N, C-alpha and C positions, 0 to 999 in steps of 0.2 A: 339708918332708913328700912324699912320692912317693903315688900312685896307688894303689898296693898293699896302703897299709897305710888306704884310703878307700873304695876300690871291695866295691859287693857280690858276693859272691861265693861259690858255682858261680853263674853269672847262668840265668836259665829264658830256654831259646830255641824257637823255631819253626823251621818248615822251609815254603819257600818254595809246597808243597802243602798245605800244613795251611790249613783252612777262616778266615778271620777270626771265628766261632762258636767256636771251638777256640783261638786267640789271646785272646779275650777273656775266654774263663772262665782263662786260667793266667792272665791280666794283675789282672783281679777278685779272685782268691785271693792274690795279691801282692800285692795294694795296691802296683802300680806303674801305669807310663803307659806302657811302652816295652819292647820287647823284641829281643834283637839274631836276627834271621833265619838261620839256618844252614844248607848245603847239603853235606853230605861231607864236614863239618869245616870249612868255609871259609866264613865271616861274605860274605854278600850281599848284606844289608840292612838294613835297623830297620826296626821297626813300629811306630808311635805311637797311641794312645787318639783324636789327632785322627783320621789316617788311617783308622781303623775308623769314626768318626763320618758319615766323609764318604760310607760305604756301608749307613748306616741302610736295615733290612729286608731289606739280601741278603748280611748276616752268612753266612748257611750254605753259599749259592751262589757265593761270592767267595773264590779262594785269595789267600794271604797276600803269594805273588809278584805279585798287581795291582796291588796299594795300598800296598807297604812302597815307601820310597827306597832303591833301590841305589846301592851305594859310599859308604855311610854313614865320615863321619870319624871316627877312632878313635887312640886312645891305649895307651902302653906300660905298665907295671907300673909303670914307673921315671921315667915323666914327674911334673914334680912337677905338684900342685893346682894352683900359681897357671897354669903352661900350662895344664892342664886347664880352669881356668876364663875366660881370656884365650879359647880357642879356641871355648867355650859363646858367650862373649858378642859374639864378633866373628862368628859363626854364628848367632847367634838359636839355640841349642838347647835342651837343658834334660838331656841325658845322650849320654855318650860309651861304646861298644863299647871293652873293654879285649883287647888284642889280646897275647900274649907265642909266638913263632912260630909265627905263623899262626894261633894257636888262639885263640879268644875265652874268656880266663880269668874276663872279670868287667866289669860294668860300672858307670862313676863318675856319681853323676847331678845334679841343684842340691839333693836332700837331702841329699844326701853332704858335699859341700861345705858346704852350712851347717852341720852337725854339726861337721865339721872346724873350722868358725869356732869355733863357739861354745866347745870345746875347748881351743883357742890362747889365745883372747880370757879365759880361766878361766870366762868367763860360766854356764856350764852347773854349775858349782860350785852348793850350795844354801846360799842367806843369805849371797853373795857382794856388794861391793859395787863399784860403780867412783868414783873419783876423778879432774875430768877437770882437769890444769894447766896453767896458761902460766907458765913461767921466768920471772925477774926477773931484773933486773941482780945481787943479791944474792944471789939462789936457786941452788939446785943443780941436777944433772942429773938425768936416769934415774933411774940406778943411787942414786946419794943417796935420792933417794927414796924407792926401796925399802928401803933398809938405814934409812931413820927408819921408816917401816913395822913391819920387823922388830924393831928398836929397842922398840916400845912393845908389843910381843906380838903383832902380826900377822902375819896367812901372808899373803905376797902369792903370786898364782895366776899375775898376768900384765901384761903389761908392753905398754905399744906408744905409737905417735907415729900424730898424723893433722892434718893441714893444715884447716881449716873454708874454702869455697870464695872468704868473702869478707873473709878474714884474711889477713894476710903472714905471720904467725907458730903457726909448729908448736907444736898442741897435742899433750900427751904423758896418758897415764893410767896408773893402777894401782889392779890388781883386785885384793883384799882379802879376807879374813874372820879372824874371830876377834878384831876390835874395833871397836867401833860408827864408820861414817862422822863423827859430831861431834867425837872425839877423835882420832881419823886428821885430818881434816883442820884442828886445831888446831895439833896437831905440824907439821904441813908448814909452813900458816902463819908458826908461831914459826920456822919455819929461812930463810922468805923467800920461799915458792914462794904463787902467788898461786892459791887453788882456783875454778875458776870454774862447776864441776857434782860433785852427788853423781847416782847411781843406784843 
């Protein structure tokens, strides 16, 4: 999955000459916490709500250029969402401008990434359930578990694996709907899977 499919576009921008009050109005109206700062079509900074809070009481007299972070990190539309998240975590930021051919074409934020995560795992589907499984010696793999769910009339919305920090064993999960958790759990246990939990 690439940033192009998850970014907010077109982005609202401000210029270095705008006042913080103007920027704050745009951010409040759009319900977001950061805006790219653009001058003559070129990204020159990023302004966050935290930057504005540092100038409480003088927003009308303070220019964006005096409060923004200059030369911010950015990504391209073809950057993977995973790479964007790694950048955000490494630099402890919650949004990145998206540049294409030197122009700001979007912005990707923590909220965009969280929405993508929910969709990728199937968790955004209403009335879905997740079953966490531990593979046993006589149990099958993830693909087989998904096939079992399909056989009993369930729809598989997402699958994945993770490792608990305190365990050496990998856990895998199946996100499904169309069949209740008890029925699905029983079918999987009958095929040799250990059901750890249902959510």
